[in-house]
N, CA, C and O atoms as CSV, one atom per row, in Angstrom:
chain,resi,resn,atom,element,x,y,z
A,1,MET,N,N,-42.719,84.838,3.132
A,1,MET,CA,C,-41.591,84.323,3.870
A,1,MET,C,C,-41.130,85.388,4.854
A,1,MET,O,O,-40.993,86.560,4.505
A,2,ALA,N,N,-40.894,84.965,6.075
A,2,ALA,CA,C,-40.404,85.883,7.100
A,2,ALA,C,C,-38.899,86.038,6.963
A,2,ALA,O,O,-38.182,85.059,6.753
A,3,SER,N,N,-38.426,87.263,7.080
A,3,SER,CA,C,-37.005,87.545,7.068
A,3,SER,C,C,-36.652,88.200,8.395
A,3,SER,O,O,-37.233,89.220,8.767
A,4,ILE,N,N,-35.709,87.618,9.097
A,4,ILE,CA,C,-35.295,88.099,10.413
A,4,ILE,C,C,-33.876,88.633,10.271
A,4,ILE,O,O,-33.010,87.951,9.723
A,5,SER,N,N,-33.634,89.833,10.754
A,5,SER,CA,C,-32.298,90.416,10.696
A,5,SER,C,C,-31.901,90.869,12.095
A,5,SER,O,O,-32.617,91.636,12.739
A,6,LYS,N,N,-30.755,90.386,12.554
A,6,LYS,CA,C,-30.229,90.744,13.875
A,6,LYS,C,C,-28.782,91.185,13.703
A,6,LYS,O,O,-28.079,90.731,12.800
A,7,GLU,N,N,-28.357,92.074,14.582
A,7,GLU,CA,C,-26.999,92.610,14.494
A,7,GLU,C,C,-26.468,92.896,15.885
A,7,GLU,O,O,-27.198,93.370,16.756
A,8,ILE,N,N,-25.176,92.601,16.089
A,8,ILE,CA,C,-24.512,92.940,17.347
A,8,ILE,C,C,-23.157,93.557,17.047
A,8,ILE,O,O,-22.583,93.338,15.981
A,9,VAL,N,N,-22.657,94.326,17.995
A,9,VAL,CA,C,-21.300,94.868,17.930
A,9,VAL,C,C,-20.427,93.970,18.796
A,9,VAL,O,O,-20.780,93.641,19.928
A,10,ILE,N,N,-19.287,93.581,18.248
A,10,ILE,CA,C,-18.338,92.746,18.969
A,10,ILE,C,C,-17.039,93.528,19.107
A,10,ILE,O,O,-16.510,94.053,18.126
A,11,GLU,N,N,-16.541,93.600,20.310
A,11,GLU,CA,C,-15.300,94.329,20.594
A,11,GLU,C,C,-14.106,93.428,20.311
A,11,GLU,O,O,-13.424,92.963,21.224
A,12,SER,N,N,-13.873,93.196,19.036
A,12,SER,CA,C,-12.753,92.397,18.553
A,12,SER,C,C,-12.586,92.716,17.079
A,12,SER,O,O,-13.501,93.253,16.453
A,13,SER,N,N,-11.444,92.395,16.523
A,13,SER,CA,C,-11.224,92.719,15.110
A,13,SER,C,C,-12.103,91.852,14.216
A,13,SER,O,O,-12.452,90.725,14.567
A,14,ALA,N,N,-12.451,92.394,13.065
A,14,ALA,CA,C,-13.249,91.649,12.095
A,14,ALA,C,C,-12.527,90.373,11.682
A,14,ALA,O,O,-13.166,89.342,11.472
A,15,GLU,N,N,-11.207,90.431,11.563
A,15,GLU,CA,C,-10.430,89.257,11.178
A,15,GLU,C,C,-10.532,88.155,12.220
A,15,GLU,O,O,-10.706,86.987,11.873
A,16,ASP,N,N,-10.424,88.519,13.503
A,16,ASP,CA,C,-10.515,87.526,14.573
A,16,ASP,C,C,-11.908,86.910,14.643
A,16,ASP,O,O,-12.047,85.701,14.830
A,17,VAL,N,N,-12.929,87.734,14.495
A,17,VAL,CA,C,-14.305,87.231,14.545
A,17,VAL,C,C,-14.589,86.349,13.330
A,17,VAL,O,O,-15.204,85.291,13.462
A,18,TRP,N,N,-14.143,86.780,12.147
A,18,TRP,CA,C,-14.368,85.979,10.936
A,18,TRP,C,C,-13.671,84.619,11.017
A,18,TRP,O,O,-14.186,83.627,10.502
A,19,GLU,N,N,-12.522,84.573,11.650
A,19,GLU,CA,C,-11.800,83.306,11.781
A,19,GLU,C,C,-12.688,82.254,12.456
A,19,GLU,O,O,-12.569,81.066,12.155
A,20,VAL,N,N,-13.557,82.668,13.348
A,20,VAL,CA,C,-14.485,81.750,14.023
A,20,VAL,C,C,-15.774,81.588,13.213
A,20,VAL,O,O,-16.195,80.463,12.941
A,21,ILE,N,N,-16.397,82.692,12.831
A,21,ILE,CA,C,-17.678,82.645,12.116
A,21,ILE,C,C,-17.523,81.914,10.782
A,21,ILE,O,O,-18.400,81.140,10.398
A,22,GLY,N,N,-16.434,82.147,10.084
A,22,GLY,CA,C,-16.222,81.557,8.769
A,22,GLY,C,C,-15.761,80.109,8.786
A,22,GLY,O,O,-15.569,79.511,7.727
A,23,ASP,N,N,-15.580,79.540,9.963
A,23,ASP,CA,C,-15.169,78.144,10.107
A,23,ASP,C,C,-16.422,77.272,10.063
A,23,ASP,O,O,-17.059,77.036,11.090
A,24,PHE,N,N,-16.772,76.792,8.861
A,24,PHE,CA,C,-18.004,76.024,8.703
A,24,PHE,C,C,-18.001,74.775,9.577
A,24,PHE,O,O,-19.030,74.414,10.149
A,25,ALA,N,N,-16.860,74.120,9.684
A,25,ALA,CA,C,-16.786,72.849,10.406
A,25,ALA,C,C,-16.968,73.001,11.914
A,25,ALA,O,O,-17.719,72.237,12.519
A,26,GLU,N,N,-16.307,73.955,12.521
A,26,GLU,CA,C,-16.315,74.081,13.980
A,26,GLU,C,C,-16.891,75.404,14.482
A,26,GLU,O,O,-17.023,75.607,15.689
A,27,GLY,N,N,-17.231,76.293,13.570
A,27,GLY,CA,C,-17.695,77.624,13.958
A,27,GLY,C,C,-18.798,77.648,14.991
A,27,GLY,O,O,-18.670,78.352,15.992
A,28,PRO,N,N,-19.887,76.902,14.792
A,28,PRO,CA,C,-20.974,76.969,15.779
A,28,PRO,C,C,-20.525,76.616,17.196
A,28,PRO,O,O,-20.894,77.301,18.149
A,29,SER,N,N,-19.739,75.561,17.340
A,29,SER,CA,C,-19.257,75.164,18.673
A,29,SER,C,C,-18.298,76.191,19.252
A,29,SER,O,O,-18.288,76.419,20.461
A,30,ARG,N,N,-17.489,76.812,18.397
A,30,ARG,CA,C,-16.514,77.797,18.861
A,30,ARG,C,C,-17.161,79.127,19.211
A,30,ARG,O,O,-16.754,79.779,20.173
A,31,MET,N,N,-18.175,79.542,18.435
A,31,MET,CA,C,-18.763,80.866,18.665
A,31,MET,C,C,-19.810,80.876,19.765
A,31,MET,O,O,-20.060,81.915,20.377
A,32,ALA,N,N,-20.431,79.709,20.025
A,32,ALA,CA,C,-21.551,79.695,20.969
A,32,ALA,C,C,-21.496,78.508,21.926
A,32,ALA,O,O,-22.450,77.734,22.007
A,33,PRO,N,N,-20.377,78.355,22.658
A,33,PRO,CA,C,-20.327,77.260,23.624
A,33,PRO,C,C,-21.403,77.449,24.690
A,33,PRO,O,O,-21.623,78.556,25.182
A,34,GLY,N,N,-22.057,76.361,25.030
A,34,GLY,CA,C,-23.158,76.448,25.988
A,34,GLY,C,C,-24.493,76.614,25.305
A,34,GLY,O,O,-25.516,76.224,25.867
A,35,PHE,N,N,-24.522,77.178,24.117
A,35,PHE,CA,C,-25.728,77.281,23.285
A,35,PHE,C,C,-25.703,76.143,22.277
A,35,PHE,O,O,-26.730,75.523,21.999
A,36,VAL,N,N,-24.509,75.871,21.727
A,36,VAL,CA,C,-24.275,74.740,20.818
A,36,VAL,C,C,-23.492,73.700,21.595
A,36,VAL,O,O,-22.470,74.005,22.210
A,37,GLN,N,N,-23.976,72.479,21.562
A,37,GLN,CA,C,-23.318,71.394,22.278
A,37,GLN,C,C,-22.259,70.709,21.422
A,37,GLN,O,O,-21.202,70.336,21.932
A,38,ASP,N,N,-22.529,70.535,20.110
A,38,ASP,CA,C,-21.600,69.802,19.262
A,38,ASP,C,C,-21.827,70.167,17.802
A,38,ASP,O,O,-22.929,70.549,17.410
A,39,THR,N,N,-20.772,70.044,17.005
A,39,THR,CA,C,-20.841,70.234,15.551
A,39,THR,C,C,-20.051,69.108,14.903
A,39,THR,O,O,-18.904,68.850,15.266
A,40,LEU,N,N,-20.678,68.442,13.941
A,40,LEU,CA,C,-20.052,67.344,13.221
A,40,LEU,C,C,-20.216,67.596,11.734
A,40,LEU,O,O,-21.312,67.928,11.284
A,41,VAL,N,N,-19.132,67.442,10.953
A,41,VAL,CA,C,-19.187,67.703,9.516
A,41,VAL,C,C,-19.279,66.393,8.748
A,41,VAL,O,O,-18.569,65.429,9.035
A,42,GLU,N,N,-20.174,66.384,7.761
A,42,GLU,CA,C,-20.320,65.277,6.818
A,42,GLU,C,C,-20.454,65.878,5.428
A,42,GLU,O,O,-21.483,66.466,5.095
A,43,ALA,N,N,-19.410,65.730,4.615
A,43,ALA,CA,C,-19.372,66.277,3.249
A,43,ALA,C,C,-19.599,67.787,3.301
A,43,ALA,O,O,-18.857,68.492,3.984
A,44,ASP,N,N,-20.625,68.304,2.582
A,44,ASP,CA,C,-20.880,69.748,2.550
A,44,ASP,C,C,-21.920,70.165,3.584
A,44,ASP,O,O,-22.490,71.251,3.488
A,45,CYS,N,N,-22.167,69.312,4.564
A,45,CYS,CA,C,-23.139,69.617,5.623
A,45,CYS,C,C,-22.473,69.528,6.993
A,45,CYS,O,O,-21.451,68.866,7.176
A,46,ARG,N,N,-23.089,70.217,7.940
A,46,ARG,CA,C,-22.692,70.062,9.334
A,46,ARG,C,C,-23.937,69.717,10.131
A,46,ARG,O,O,-25.032,70.200,9.841
A,47,ILE,N,N,-23.756,68.885,11.128
A,47,ILE,CA,C,-24.844,68.533,12.033
A,47,ILE,C,C,-24.572,69.281,13.321
A,47,ILE,O,O,-23.561,69.056,13.988
A,48,VAL,N,N,-25.494,70.181,13.665
A,48,VAL,CA,C,-25.331,71.023,14.845
A,48,VAL,C,C,-26.311,70.558,15.908
A,48,VAL,O,O,-27.517,70.490,15.668
A,49,THR,N,N,-25.785,70.239,17.082
A,49,THR,CA,C,-26.606,69.839,18.219
A,49,THR,C,C,-26.603,70.985,19.218
A,49,THR,O,O,-25.549,71.404,19.699
A,50,PHE,N,N,-27.796,71.487,19.525
A,50,PHE,CA,C,-27.952,72.582,20.473
A,50,PHE,C,C,-28.222,72.015,21.863
A,50,PHE,O,O,-28.686,70.884,21.997
A,51,THR,N,N,-27.931,72.796,22.885
A,51,THR,CA,C,-28.092,72.319,24.251
A,51,THR,C,C,-29.551,72.060,24.617
A,51,THR,O,O,-29.821,71.338,25.577
A,52,ASP,N,N,-30.494,72.632,23.877
A,52,ASP,CA,C,-31.912,72.375,24.166
A,52,ASP,C,C,-32.414,71.078,23.515
A,52,ASP,O,O,-33.598,70.754,23.611
A,53,GLY,N,N,-31.512,70.334,22.850
A,53,GLY,CA,C,-31.881,69.072,22.224
A,53,GLY,C,C,-32.178,69.164,20.735
A,53,GLY,O,O,-32.327,68.138,20.071
A,54,THR,N,N,-32.264,70.367,20.206
A,54,THR,CA,C,-32.490,70.537,18.773
A,54,THR,C,C,-31.251,70.070,18.003
A,54,THR,O,O,-30.121,70.404,18.359
A,55,VAL,N,N,-31.484,69.297,16.951
A,55,VAL,CA,C,-30.405,68.838,16.075
A,55,VAL,C,C,-30.798,69.212,14.657
A,55,VAL,O,O,-31.896,68.888,14.206
A,56,VAL,N,N,-29.889,69.904,13.943
A,56,VAL,CA,C,-30.170,70.299,12.559
A,56,VAL,C,C,-28.993,69.939,11.662
A,56,VAL,O,O,-27.837,69.945,12.085
A,57,ARG,N,N,-29.319,69.627,10.423
A,57,ARG,CA,C,-28.299,69.432,9.388
A,57,ARG,C,C,-28.322,70.691,8.525
A,57,ARG,O,O,-29.336,71.029,7.915
A,58,GLU,N,N,-27.179,71.374,8.491
A,58,GLU,CA,C,-27.056,72.608,7.724
A,58,GLU,C,C,-26.130,72.367,6.541
A,58,GLU,O,O,-25.017,71.868,6.704
A,59,ARG,N,N,-26.594,72.724,5.355
A,59,ARG,CA,C,-25.768,72.608,4.147
A,59,ARG,C,C,-25.050,73.925,3.907
A,59,ARG,O,O,-25.654,74.996,3.973
A,60,ARG,N,N,-23.762,73.838,3.629
A,60,ARG,CA,C,-22.982,75.033,3.273
A,60,ARG,C,C,-23.428,75.481,1.886
A,60,ARG,O,O,-23.370,74.710,0.928
A,61,VAL,N,N,-23.868,76.719,1.786
A,61,VAL,CA,C,-24.246,77.300,0.500
A,61,VAL,C,C,-23.050,78.054,-0.065
A,61,VAL,O,O,-22.679,77.862,-1.224
A,62,SER,N,N,-22.443,78.916,0.759
A,62,SER,CA,C,-21.243,79.629,0.323
A,62,SER,C,C,-20.474,80.166,1.517
A,62,SER,O,O,-21.039,80.459,2.570
A,63,VAL,N,N,-19.178,80.285,1.323
A,63,VAL,CA,C,-18.297,80.934,2.293
A,63,VAL,C,C,-17.442,81.908,1.489
A,63,VAL,O,O,-16.608,81.499,0.681
A,64,ASP,N,N,-17.658,83.194,1.718
A,64,ASP,CA,C,-16.947,84.236,0.992
A,64,ASP,C,C,-15.983,84.923,1.967
A,64,ASP,O,O,-16.380,85.795,2.739
A,65,HIS,N,N,-14.725,84.518,1.917
A,65,HIS,CA,C,-13.740,85.064,2.856
A,65,HIS,C,C,-13.490,86.552,2.619
A,65,HIS,O,O,-13.215,87.291,3.564
A,66,ARG,N,N,-13.580,86.987,1.389
A,66,ARG,CA,C,-13.364,88.411,1.083
A,66,ARG,C,C,-14.435,89.294,1.711
A,66,ARG,O,O,-14.133,90.330,2.304
A,67,ALA,N,N,-15.678,88.874,1.575
A,67,ALA,CA,C,-16.798,89.641,2.138
A,67,ALA,C,C,-17.060,89.278,3.600
A,67,ALA,O,O,-17.894,89.901,4.257
A,68,ARG,N,N,-16.343,88.263,4.108
A,68,ARG,CA,C,-16.552,87.739,5.464
A,68,ARG,C,C,-18.022,87.367,5.657
A,68,ARG,O,O,-18.678,87.811,6.599
A,69,ARG,N,N,-18.512,86.543,4.742
A,69,ARG,CA,C,-19.936,86.168,4.742
A,69,ARG,C,C,-20.069,84.668,4.517
A,69,ARG,O,O,-19.452,84.102,3.614
A,70,ILE,N,N,-20.884,84.038,5.353
A,70,ILE,CA,C,-21.177,82.620,5.232
A,70,ILE,C,C,-22.686,82.448,5.076
A,70,ILE,O,O,-23.471,83.132,5.733
A,71,VAL,N,N,-23.078,81.529,4.203
A,71,VAL,CA,C,-24.498,81.253,3.963
A,71,VAL,C,C,-24.706,79.754,4.126
A,71,VAL,O,O,-23.920,78.942,3.637
A,72,TYR,N,N,-25.782,79.407,4.825
A,72,TYR,CA,C,-26.104,77.998,5.030
A,72,TYR,C,C,-27.625,77.838,5.021
A,72,TYR,O,O,-28.374,78.795,5.215
A,73,ALA,N,N,-28.057,76.580,4.787
A,73,ALA,CA,C,-29.489,76.272,4.774
A,73,ALA,C,C,-29.728,75.043,5.631
A,73,ALA,O,O,-28.969,74.076,5.563
A,74,VAL,N,N,-30.779,75.077,6.437
A,74,VAL,CA,C,-31.171,73.910,7.219
A,74,VAL,C,C,-31.897,72.961,6.268
A,74,VAL,O,O,-32.900,73.328,5.655
A,75,VAL,N,N,-31.377,71.736,6.153
A,75,VAL,CA,C,-31.944,70.772,5.212
A,75,VAL,C,C,-32.558,69.559,5.898
A,75,VAL,O,O,-33.253,68.775,5.252
A,76,ASP,N,N,-32.313,69.392,7.195
A,76,ASP,CA,C,-32.877,68.253,7.918
A,76,ASP,C,C,-32.694,68.493,9.412
A,76,ASP,O,O,-31.917,69.357,9.819
A,77,GLY,N,N,-33.408,67.730,10.218
A,77,GLY,CA,C,-33.253,67.819,11.658
A,77,GLY,C,C,-34.522,67.448,12.374
A,77,GLY,O,O,-35.555,67.195,11.755
A,78,ASN,N,N,-34.432,67.416,13.721
A,78,ASN,CA,C,-35.622,67.066,14.492
A,78,ASN,C,C,-36.612,68.226,14.577
A,78,ASN,O,O,-37.753,68.027,14.993
A,79,VAL,N,N,-36.202,69.414,14.195
A,79,VAL,CA,C,-37.094,70.564,14.015
A,79,VAL,C,C,-36.774,71.083,12.618
A,79,VAL,O,O,-35.683,71.604,12.386
A,80,ARG,N,N,-37.705,70.946,11.696
A,80,ARG,CA,C,-37.433,71.302,10.294
A,80,ARG,C,C,-38.542,72.175,9.737
A,80,ARG,O,O,-39.631,71.677,9.454
A,81,PRO,N,N,-38.286,73.475,9.572
A,81,PRO,CA,C,-39.248,74.346,8.919
A,81,PRO,C,C,-39.371,73.991,7.432
A,81,PRO,O,O,-38.548,73.258,6.884
A,82,GLU,N,N,-40.393,74.515,6.811
A,82,GLU,CA,C,-40.574,74.331,5.368
A,82,GLU,C,C,-39.376,74.914,4.596
A,82,GLU,O,O,-38.918,74.331,3.613
A,83,HIS,N,N,-38.885,76.056,5.052
A,83,HIS,CA,C,-37.714,76.711,4.438
A,83,HIS,C,C,-36.948,77.425,5.544
A,83,HIS,O,O,-37.544,78.064,6.411
A,84,ASP,N,N,-35.617,77.311,5.507
A,84,ASP,CA,C,-34.788,77.967,6.519
A,84,ASP,C,C,-33.381,78.143,5.965
A,84,ASP,O,O,-32.624,77.178,5.862
A,85,ASN,N,N,-33.036,79.359,5.613
A,85,ASN,CA,C,-31.663,79.649,5.207
A,85,ASN,C,C,-31.195,80.917,5.911
A,85,ASN,O,O,-31.993,81.771,6.298
A,86,ALA,N,N,-29.877,81.013,6.065
A,86,ALA,CA,C,-29.339,82.129,6.837
A,86,ALA,C,C,-27.982,82.554,6.295
A,86,ALA,O,O,-27.283,81.791,5.629
A,87,SER,N,N,-27.640,83.795,6.603
A,87,SER,CA,C,-26.297,84.304,6.329
A,87,SER,C,C,-25.796,85.009,7.573
A,87,SER,O,O,-26.561,85.594,8.339
A,88,MET,N,N,-24.473,84.934,7.751
A,88,MET,CA,C,-23.801,85.690,8.806
A,88,MET,C,C,-22.670,86.441,8.125
A,88,MET,O,O,-21.899,85.867,7.355
A,89,GLN,N,N,-22.581,87.737,8.421
A,89,GLN,CA,C,-21.535,88.547,7.818
A,89,GLN,C,C,-20.879,89.403,8.891
A,89,GLN,O,O,-21.548,89.983,9.747
A,90,VAL,N,N,-19.542,89.468,8.824
A,90,VAL,CA,C,-18.755,90.260,9.758
A,90,VAL,C,C,-18.307,91.525,9.032
A,90,VAL,O,O,-17.690,91.459,7.969
A,91,VAL,N,N,-18.627,92.683,9.622
A,91,VAL,CA,C,-18.318,93.973,9.016
A,91,VAL,C,C,-17.438,94.761,9.978
A,91,VAL,O,O,-17.813,94.974,11.131
A,92,ALA,N,N,-16.276,95.194,9.513
A,92,ALA,CA,C,-15.356,95.960,10.358
A,92,ALA,C,C,-15.945,97.337,10.646
A,92,ALA,O,O,-16.467,98.002,9.751
A,93,ASP,N,N,-15.852,97.755,11.910
A,93,ASP,CA,C,-16.253,99.105,12.319
A,93,ASP,C,C,-15.040,99.938,12.714
A,93,ASP,O,O,-15.029,101.157,12.548
A,94,ALA,N,N,-14.034,99.277,13.231
A,94,ALA,CA,C,-12.788,99.920,13.667
A,94,ALA,C,C,-11.740,98.823,13.736
A,94,ALA,O,O,-12.017,97.670,13.405
A,95,GLU,N,N,-10.548,99.178,14.162
A,95,GLU,CA,C,-9.478,98.172,14.223
A,95,GLU,C,C,-9.849,97.014,15.150
A,95,GLU,O,O,-9.556,95.860,14.836
A,96,ARG,N,N,-10.483,97.299,16.274
A,96,ARG,CA,C,-10.822,96.272,17.257
A,96,ARG,C,C,-12.319,96.222,17.548
A,96,ARG,O,O,-12.731,95.921,18.668
A,97,ARG,N,N,-13.126,96.517,16.537
A,97,ARG,CA,C,-14.584,96.474,16.695
A,97,ARG,C,C,-15.203,96.085,15.364
A,97,ARG,O,O,-14.763,96.536,14.306
A,98,CYS,N,N,-16.233,95.241,15.427
A,98,CYS,CA,C,-16.939,94.861,14.209
A,98,CYS,C,C,-18.407,94.593,14.535
A,98,CYS,O,O,-18.809,94.536,15.697
A,99,ARG,N,N,-19.178,94.434,13.488
A,99,ARG,CA,C,-20.591,94.075,13.628
A,99,ARG,C,C,-20.783,92.698,13.016
A,99,ARG,O,O,-20.205,92.375,11.978
A,100,LEU,N,N,-21.599,91.900,13.673
A,100,LEU,CA,C,-22.007,90.614,13.127
A,100,LEU,C,C,-23.470,90.756,12.730
A,100,LEU,O,O,-24.331,91.025,13.568
A,101,VAL,N,N,-23.737,90.573,11.440
A,101,VAL,CA,C,-25.097,90.686,10.904
A,101,VAL,C,C,-25.563,89.275,10.563
A,101,VAL,O,O,-24.925,88.567,9.784
A,102,TRP,N,N,-26.688,88.878,11.159
A,102,TRP,CA,C,-27.241,87.531,10.955
A,102,TRP,C,C,-28.636,87.707,10.372
A,102,TRP,O,O,-29.510,88.297,11.006
A,103,ILE,N,N,-28.840,87.197,9.171
A,103,ILE,CA,C,-30.131,87.292,8.489
A,103,ILE,C,C,-30.628,85.882,8.234
A,103,ILE,O,O,-29.883,85.017,7.773
A,104,ARG,N,N,-31.889,85.666,8.540
A,104,ARG,CA,C,-32.480,84.334,8.391
A,104,ARG,C,C,-33.845,84.470,7.739
A,104,ARG,O,O,-34.675,85.273,8.164
A,105,ASP,N,N,-34.069,83.665,6.688
A,105,ASP,CA,C,-35.355,83.612,5.994
A,105,ASP,C,C,-36.010,82.278,6.317
A,105,ASP,O,O,-35.381,81.225,6.210
A,106,VAL,N,N,-37.280,82.329,6.713
A,106,VAL,CA,C,-37.929,81.117,7.193
A,106,VAL,C,C,-39.404,81.059,6.783
A,106,VAL,O,O,-40.098,82.074,6.719
A,107,LEU,N,N,-39.846,79.846,6.513
A,107,LEU,CA,C,-41.257,79.535,6.294
A,107,LEU,C,C,-41.605,78.362,7.194
A,107,LEU,O,O,-40.774,77.469,7.357
A,108,PRO,N,N,-42.764,78.321,7.773
A,108,PRO,CA,C,-43.832,79.310,7.692
A,108,PRO,C,C,-43.522,80.546,8.535
A,108,PRO,O,O,-42.673,80.526,9.426
A,109,ASP,N,N,-44.234,81.608,8.222
A,109,ASP,CA,C,-44.019,82.895,8.887
A,109,ASP,C,C,-44.173,82.816,10.407
A,109,ASP,O,O,-43.551,83.591,11.134
A,110,GLU,N,N,-44.988,81.897,10.882
A,110,GLU,CA,C,-45.244,81.780,12.327
A,110,GLU,C,C,-43.983,81.426,13.109
A,110,GLU,O,O,-43.933,81.613,14.325
A,111,LEU,N,N,-42.977,80.922,12.423
A,111,LEU,CA,C,-41.734,80.565,13.105
A,111,LEU,C,C,-40.827,81.765,13.340
A,111,LEU,O,O,-39.821,81.650,14.041
A,112,ALA,N,N,-41.166,82.907,12.768
A,112,ALA,CA,C,-40.293,84.084,12.864
A,112,ALA,C,C,-40.043,84.501,14.315
A,112,ALA,O,O,-38.899,84.769,14.683
A,113,THR,N,N,-41.080,84.561,15.137
A,113,THR,CA,C,-40.891,85.020,16.517
A,113,THR,C,C,-40.023,84.078,17.334
A,113,THR,O,O,-39.071,84.541,17.963
A,114,PRO,N,N,-40.306,82.761,17.359
A,114,PRO,CA,C,-39.417,81.902,18.150
A,114,PRO,C,C,-37.988,81.847,17.590
A,114,PRO,O,O,-37.029,81.730,18.353
A,115,MET,N,N,-37.845,81.930,16.277
A,115,MET,CA,C,-36.495,81.926,15.705
A,115,MET,C,C,-35.762,83.222,16.016
A,115,MET,O,O,-34.562,83.200,16.288
A,116,ALA,N,N,-36.456,84.337,15.981
A,116,ALA,CA,C,-35.841,85.625,16.337
A,116,ALA,C,C,-35.380,85.593,17.786
A,116,ALA,O,O,-34.296,86.085,18.102
A,117,ASP,N,N,-36.190,85.021,18.672
A,117,ASP,CA,C,-35.805,84.907,20.081
A,117,ASP,C,C,-34.559,84.037,20.235
A,117,ASP,O,O,-33.654,84.379,20.997
A,118,ALA,N,N,-34.509,82.914,19.514
A,118,ALA,CA,C,-33.342,82.028,19.578
A,118,ALA,C,C,-32.099,82.734,19.027
A,118,ALA,O,O,-31.005,82.582,19.570
A,119,MET,N,N,-32.270,83.498,17.957
A,119,MET,CA,C,-31.139,84.242,17.392
A,119,MET,C,C,-30.620,85.281,18.380
A,119,MET,O,O,-29.409,85.443,18.532
A,120,THR,N,N,-31.528,85.986,19.053
A,120,THR,CA,C,-31.123,86.986,20.048
A,120,THR,C,C,-30.309,86.333,21.156
A,120,THR,O,O,-29.269,86.847,21.567
A,121,HIS,N,N,-30.797,85.194,21.631
A,121,HIS,CA,C,-30.053,84.471,22.669
A,121,HIS,C,C,-28.695,84.016,22.137
A,121,HIS,O,O,-27.675,84.193,22.803
A,122,GLY,N,N,-28.679,83.439,20.954
A,122,GLY,CA,C,-27.430,82.980,20.350
A,122,GLY,C,C,-26.431,84.113,20.180
A,122,GLY,O,O,-25.242,83.938,20.443
A,123,LEU,N,N,-26.904,85.269,19.743
A,123,LEU,CA,C,-26.005,86.413,19.564
A,123,LEU,C,C,-25.422,86.895,20.889
A,123,LEU,O,O,-24.272,87.332,20.937
A,124,SER,N,N,-26.203,86.818,21.962
A,124,SER,CA,C,-25.655,87.228,23.264
A,124,SER,C,C,-24.522,86.286,23.682
A,124,SER,O,O,-23.534,86.729,24.267
A,125,VAL,N,N,-24.661,84.997,23.386
A,125,VAL,CA,C,-23.597,84.035,23.687
A,125,VAL,C,C,-22.385,84.303,22.797
A,125,VAL,O,O,-21.249,84.284,23.269
A,126,ILE,N,N,-22.629,84.552,21.509
A,126,ILE,CA,C,-21.531,84.853,20.581
A,126,ILE,C,C,-20.770,86.087,21.033
A,126,ILE,O,O,-19.539,86.098,21.020
A,127,LYS,N,N,-21.490,87.125,21.431
A,127,LYS,CA,C,-20.835,88.359,21.892
A,127,LYS,C,C,-19.962,88.083,23.116
A,127,LYS,O,O,-18.811,88.515,23.169
A,128,ARG,N,N,-20.510,87.363,24.100
A,128,ARG,CA,C,-19.722,87.037,25.300
A,128,ARG,C,C,-18.475,86.225,24.940
A,128,ARG,O,O,-17.416,86.403,25.540
A,129,THR,N,N,-18.610,85.342,23.966
A,129,THR,CA,C,-17.506,84.471,23.576
A,129,THR,C,C,-16.419,85.228,22.818
A,129,THR,O,O,-15.232,85.012,23.064
A,130,LEU,N,N,-16.805,86.109,21.905
A,130,LEU,CA,C,-15.844,86.730,20.991
A,130,LEU,C,C,-15.376,88.121,21.390
A,130,LEU,O,O,-14.375,88.603,20.860
A,131,ASP,N,N,-16.085,88.787,22.324
A,131,ASP,CA,C,-15.598,90.083,22.815
A,131,ASP,C,C,-14.230,89.887,23.460
A,131,ASP,O,O,-14.012,88.910,24.176
A,132,ARG,N,N,-13.321,90.805,23.209
A,132,ARG,CA,C,-11.990,90.758,23.819
A,132,ARG,C,C,-11.900,91.904,24.816
A,132,ARG,O,O,-11.961,93.070,24.427
A,133,PRO,N,N,-11.754,91.584,26.102
A,133,PRO,CA,C,-11.725,92.645,27.123
A,133,PRO,C,C,-10.492,93.528,26.996
A,133,PRO,O,O,-9.442,93.110,26.509
A,134,ARG,N,N,-10.656,94.741,27.444
A,134,ARG,CA,C,-9.550,95.691,27.471
A,134,ARG,C,C,-8.527,95.266,28.516
A,134,ARG,O,O,-8.883,94.832,29.612
A,135,ASP,N,N,-7.265,95.396,28.168
A,135,ASP,CA,C,-6.187,95.166,29.128
A,135,ASP,C,C,-5.949,96.495,29.839
A,135,ASP,O,O,-5.398,97.414,29.233
A,136,PRO,N,N,-6.349,96.625,31.118
A,136,PRO,CA,C,-6.265,97.925,31.800
A,136,PRO,C,C,-4.839,98.443,31.930
A,136,PRO,O,O,-4.647,99.656,32.016
A,137,GLN,N,N,-3.832,97.575,31.947
A,137,GLN,CA,C,-2.443,98.034,32.086
A,137,GLN,C,C,-1.902,98.615,30.791
A,137,GLN,O,O,-1.037,99.490,30.813
A,138,GLN,N,N,-2.411,98.129,29.655
A,138,GLN,CA,C,-1.907,98.619,28.373
A,138,GLN,C,C,-2.841,99.653,27.740
A,138,GLN,O,O,-2.449,100.360,26.812
A,139,GLY,N,N,-4.074,99.739,28.243
A,139,GLY,CA,C,-5.015,100.709,27.680
A,139,GLY,C,C,-5.494,100.324,26.284
A,139,GLY,O,O,-6.052,101.152,25.564
A,140,SER,N,N,-5.277,99.081,25.908
A,140,SER,CA,C,-5.720,98.623,24.591
A,140,SER,C,C,-6.353,97.258,24.734
A,140,SER,O,O,-6.353,96.657,25.808
A,141,ARG,N,N,-6.888,96.785,23.634
A,141,ARG,CA,C,-7.533,95.472,23.632
A,141,ARG,C,C,-6.484,94.377,23.590
A,141,ARG,O,O,-5.471,94.487,22.899
A,142,ALA,N,N,-6.744,93.336,24.331
A,142,ALA,CA,C,-5.828,92.186,24.356
A,142,ALA,C,C,-5.962,91.347,23.112
A,142,ALA,O,O,-5.267,90.341,22.968
């Protein structure tokens, strides 16, 4: 099984980033507008529609607010690997900086490269969305 691990630094507090990442119902649409077109919740699953036409049903495995970690598994969709589960965890680095760690396990192994590329693109959108620019007049983050 291929395991893909990606990480980015986000210039925002871990609490602010987790508020979006940990939102199982709307998180994908909120964190990656333009990459994710829509998110719809049905029971313990969400249906995520991506702008490239991919539609997946993701089952919530766990949401740990203390650890700021969410785990989900792709259980259906128009692109369905043999196995696909992922976790996203927000780790504080400073008062207004954190890291988002995204780990995904997938079968077959041949899917690792295209999935890693999609994750890299998704993380760049997430970073643009959740980074909070510095307020030059106050010398601090807005």
